[in-house]
C-alpha positions in Angstrom: 91.0 70.3 95.2 92.3 72.3 92.3 91.3 75.3 90.2 90.7 74.1 86.6 89.3 77.3 85.1 88.1 80.8 85.8 85.3 82.3 83.7 84.1 85.9 83.6 81.0 87.8 82.4 80.5 91.5 82.3 77.3 93.0 83.7 75.3 95.3 81.4 71.7 96.3 80.5 70.9 98.1 83.7 74.2 99.6 84.9 73.1 102.4 87.3 74.2 105.9 87.1 77.4 106.6 89.0 77.2 110.4 89.2 80.5 110.8 87.3 81.2 113.8 85.1 81.6 111.3 82.2 78.4 109.5 83.1 78.2 105.7 82.4 75.3 104.4 80.4 73.0 101.4 81.1 74.9 99.2 78.6 78.4 100.2 79.9 80.3 97.5 81.9 81.9 98.5 85.1 81.3 95.3 87.1 82.3 91.8 86.1 81.3 88.4 87.6 83.9 85.7 87.9 83.3 81.9 88.5 86.2 79.8 89.9 85.7 76.2 88.7 87.3 73.3 90.5 88.1 69.6 89.6 85.6 68.5 92.3 82.6 70.3 90.9 82.5 73.1 93.5 82.3 76.6 92.1 82.8 79.9 93.8 81.5 83.3 92.6 83.2 86.7 92.9 82.8 90.2 91.6 85.3 92.6 90.1 85.0 96.4 89.9 86.3 96.6 86.3 85.3 96.3 82.7 84.9 92.7 81.4 87.6 93.2 78.6 90.1 94.3 81.2 89.2 91.3 83.5 89.6 88.8 80.6 93.0 90.3 79.9 94.0 90.0 83.6 92.8 86.4 83.8 95.0 85.5 80.8 98.0 86.9 82.6 97.1 85.2 85.9 96.2 81.8 84.4 99.6 80.2 84.7 99.6 81.2 88.4 96.1 80.1 89.4 95.6 77.0 87.3 96.1 73.9 89.5 96.1 75.9 92.7 94.2 75.0 95.8 91.2 77.3 96.3 90.8 76.2 99.9 93.8 78.4 100.7 92.5 81.8 99.5 95.0 84.0 101.4 98.0 82.1 100.2 96.9 81.8 96.6 95.8 85.5 96.4 99.2 86.6 97.9 100.9 84.4 95.2 99.0 86.2 92.5 99.8 89.6 94.0 103.5 88.8 94.5 104.1 87.6 91.0 102.4 90.5 89.2 103.1 93.6 91.3 105.7 94.8 88.7 102.9 95.0 86.1 101.3 97.8 88.2 100.1 97.2 91.7 96.6 98.4 92.2 95.3 98.3 88.7 93.2 95.8 86.7 95.1 92.8 87.8 94.6 93.7 91.5 90.9 94.2 90.8 90.7 90.8 89.1 92.5 89.1 92.0 89.7 90.6 94.2 87.0 88.6 92.4 89.1 85.4 92.5 89.8 85.8 96.2 86.1 86.3 97.0 85.2 83.2 94.9 87.9 81.2 96.7 86.4 82.1 100.1 83.0 81.1 98.7 84.5 77.7 97.8 86.1 77.3 101.2 82.8 78.0 102.9 80.9 75.6 100.7 83.4 72.8 101.3 83.5 73.3 105.1 79.8 74.0 105.4 80.5 77.3 107.1 79.7 81.0 106.4 82.7 83.1 105.3 82.3 85.3 108.4 82.9 82.4 110.7 85.9 81.3 108.7 87.3 84.8 109.1 87.5 84.2 112.8 84.0 84.4 114.1 80.8 86.4 113.8 80.4 89.3 116.2 76.9 89.9 114.7 74.3 88.2 112.6 72.9 91.4 111.0 74.1 94.8 109.9 72.6 98.2 109.3 72.4 98.9 105.6 72.6 102.6 104.6 70.7 103.4 101.4 73.1 105.1 98.9 71.6 107.6 96.6 72.9 110.2 94.1 72.1 113.8 94.9 69.7 115.9 93.0 67.9 119.2 93.6 66.4 119.6 97.0 62.7 118.8 96.4 63.5 115.7 94.3 66.1 114.6 96.9 63.6 114.7 99.7 61.1 112.8 97.6 63.5 110.1 96.8 64.6 109.7 100.4 61.1 109.5 101.7 60.4 106.7 99.1 63.5 104.8 100.2 62.7 105.3 103.9 59.3 103.7 103.3 61.1 100.4 102.5 62.5 100.3 106.0 65.9 102.0 105.7 67.1 103.9 108.8 70.4 105.2 107.4 71.1 107.1 104.2 74.0 108.4 102.2 73.6 111.1 99.5 76.4 112.1 97.2 77.8 113.3 93.9 75.4 115.0 91.5 75.5 118.9 91.8 77.1 118.9 95.2 80.2 121.1 95.2 79.7 122.0 91.6 77.2 124.9 91.7 77.0 126.9 95.0 77.4 126.5 98.7 73.8 127.6 99.1 72.6 124.7 96.9 74.7 122.3 98.8 73.2 123.4 102.1 69.7 123.3 100.6 70.1 119.7 99.5 71.4 118.6 102.9 68.7 120.6 104.7 66.0 118.9 102.6 67.5 115.5 103.1 67.7 115.9 106.9 64.1 117.0 107.0 63.0 114.1 104.8 64.7 111.3 106.9 64.1 112.9 110.3 66.4 113.7 113.2 66.9 110.1 114.4 68.1 108.6 111.0 71.8 108.4 110.1 72.6 110.8 107.3 75.9 110.7 105.4 77.2 113.0 102.7 79.6 112.0 99.9 81.2 114.8 97.9 82.5 112.4 95.3 85.8 114.2 95.0 87.4 111.3 93.1 85.4 112.4 90.1 87.4 113.6 87.1 88.6 117.2 87.5 87.0 117.8 90.9 86.8 121.6 91.2 87.1 122.1 95.0 90.0 122.1 97.5 90.7 122.2 101.2 89.0 125.5 102.0 85.7 124.4 100.4 86.0 121.1 102.3 86.6 122.8 105.6 83.6 125.2 105.1 81.4 122.4 104.0 82.3 120.1 106.9 81.3 122.9 109.3 77.9 123.2 107.5 77.4 119.4 107.6 78.1 119.3 111.3 75.2 121.6 111.9 72.9 119.0 110.3 74.2 116.2 112.4 75.8 114.4 109.4 77.3 111.1 110.5 80.3 111.4 108.1 81.7 113.4 105.2 83.0 111.1 102.5 85.6 111.9 99.8 85.7 115.7 100.5 89.0 116.0 98.7 90.7 114.5 95.7 92.1 111.0 96.3 95.8 112.0 96.3 95.4 114.9 98.7 96.9 113.1 101.7 98.2 116.2 103.5 94.8 118.1 103.2 92.9 115.0 104.4 95.1 115.0 107.5 94.5 118.7 108.1 90.8 118.4 107.5 90.3 115.4 109.8 92.2 117.2 112.6 89.9 120.3 112.4 86.5 119.1 111.2 83.7 118.5 113.6 82.2 115.9 111.3 84.0 112.5 110.9 85.9 112.2 107.6 85.6 109.1 105.5 87.4 107.9 102.3 89.6 105.3 100.7 87.4 103.7 98.1 89.8 104.3 95.3 92.8 102.8 97.1 93.9 99.2 96.6 96.0 96.8 98.6 97.0 97.3 102.2 100.3 99.0 101.2 98.4 101.9 99.7 96.3 102.4 102.8 99.2 102.4 105.2 100.3 106.1 104.9 96.6 107.2 105.2 96.0 105.3 108.3 99.4 106.0 109.9 99.0 109.8 109.1 95.5 110.1 110.6 93.7 111.0 107.3 90.5 109.2 108.1 88.0 108.7 110.9 86.4 106.0 108.7 88.1 104.0 106.0 86.2 102.5 103.1 88.0 99.9 101.0 86.0 98.2 98.3 86.2 94.4 98.4 85.9 94.1 94.6 88.9 96.4 94.1 91.4 96.0 97.0 92.4 92.4 96.6 89.2 90.7 97.9 88.2 89.5 101.3 91.8 88.4 102.3 93.2 91.9 101.7 90.2 93.8 103.0 90.4 91.9 106.3 94.1 93.0 106.7 93.1 96.6 106.0 90.4 96.4 108.6 92.8 95.1 111.2 95.3 97.8 110.3 92.5 100.4 110.7 91.6 99.2 114.1 95.2 99.4 115.2 95.2 103.1 114.2 91.9 103.9 115.8 90.1 104.2 112.5 86.7 102.6 111.9 86.3 100.2 109.0 83.1 100.4 107.0 83.3 98.9 103.5 82.5 100.7 100.3 79.7 98.9 98.5 78.8 100.6 95.2 79.1 97.3 93.3 77.1 94.1 93.1 75.1 91.6 95.2 78.2 89.4 95.6 80.1 92.4 96.9 77.3 93.1 99.3 77.4 89.5 100.5 81.2 89.7 101.1 80.7 93.1 102.9 78.1 91.5 105.2 80.5 88.7 106.1 83.3 91.1 106.7 81.0 93.2 108.9 80.1 90.2 110.9 83.7 89.3 111.5 84.9 92.8 112.4 84.4 94.1 116.0 83.4 97.7 115.2 81.7 97.3 111.8 77.9 97.3 111.9 77.2 99.3 108.7 77.2 98.3 105.0 76.5 100.3 101.9 73.3 99.4 99.9 73.2 100.8 96.4 69.5 101.5 95.9 67.7 100.8 92.6 70.5 98.7 91.1 69.5 95.4 89.4 73.0 94.2 90.1 72.2 94.4 93.8 68.4 93.7 93.9 68.1 91.0 91.2 71.3 88.9 91.1 70.7 86.7 94.0 67.8 84.3 94.6 65.2 85.7 96.9 66.7 89.2 96.8 67.5 91.2 100.0 65.0 91.8 102.8 65.3 94.2 105.7 64.0 93.0 109.0 61.6 94.9 111.2 64.4 97.0 112.6 65.7 98.0 109.2 68.6 95.6 109.5 70.0 93.3 106.9 70.7 89.7 108.0 74.2 88.3 107.3 73.8 85.2 105.1 74.1 82.1 107.3 74.6 79.5 104.6 77.9 78.0 103.5 80.4 80.3 101.7 78.9 83.7 100.8 75.6 82.2 101.6 73.8 83.4 98.5 72.7 81.7 95.3 72.8 83.6 92.0 69.6 84.1 90.1 70.9 82.6 86.8 68.0 84.2 84.8 69.1 87.6 86.0 72.7 86.8 85.3 71.8 85.8 81.7 69.7 89.0 81.4 72.7 91.2 82.4 75.6 89.3 80.8 74.0 87.6 77.7 75.4 84.3 78.9 73.5 81.3 80.3 75.5 79.8 83.2 74.7 76.6 85.1 75.0 76.2 88.8 78.7 75.1 88.4 79.6 78.3 86.6 79.8 76.8 83.1 78.4 78.7 80.2 77.6 77.8 76.6 79.8 80.4 75.2 82.0 82.2 77.8 84.1 85.2 76.7 86.7 84.4 79.3 89.7 82.1 79.7 
């Protein structure tokens, strides 16, 4: 089997708010789908956390390397792509694009072998995971109302973040967390994401230390991105002293970038994003590295339904990973796959059991959000990609 073509399509018309200072708009593109087409008619689908124009440019650079390659060997092919392009800037657009290609190759491998990706990763420790509903912060009353509405759908774990947190006053921060804890109840998991990877984040170590102490008093399960993403020394100090677990790593890419953070003890929980770091192949290596350093791996999932499917398979194959992020209210999560996502009676999300990623794209929704009509083999009438 050989790769004959890779096509891409950017998702628009419904892009959810990200909470960033320079807020994205519904028609902005930050996520791009890729389809890896083969000479035997088997197509794999992946997702990239990047603008579609950047992905198309990356695919043009990568085309001489992937064309004719065997997609049944995702780890080898992905490593070939990394090794031959690292001098162009390891961790940028090309790494993001390789992430989508890698996810799609694992999808192909599963379809050809008739096995779910989680089993191909070495075996499934679980057949379901606990999704935590991920919501942007707002003022206390509205925050409580939104959380109660989401809880009514069966969620038992919640993460709130970004918005006004850390940008107005400590009193408002605590009021939001207090309202959130009251809304979800004492038994639910509640996580807080400061979003310190936002542009020109105004706070530093002392704010993070004071806030971590406040969060511990509300039994917050983890404190995510409390410091800017290059503040390795302060992360290490904070993790040593905070009573609440410290989480981060969503902006890092490739295992080499994660090594000093894991070796230095910067995180209790590490959160690579499968649509950025290099795909399933790279994220599994990061998960193994984390386990060796006593750090829990829980994937970052503010992306698409294909990213969520990949996260579920990674969670199934990793011994200590039973949580996945679920971006609430996003059509790129809720609408892109046939049948959508359904929580069971325990508020758990089943890991897809079908071959490959185990999901089928809703091609009507894909057309609605990309402007392109794909067939089941990933062909489109007028693709903007290579």
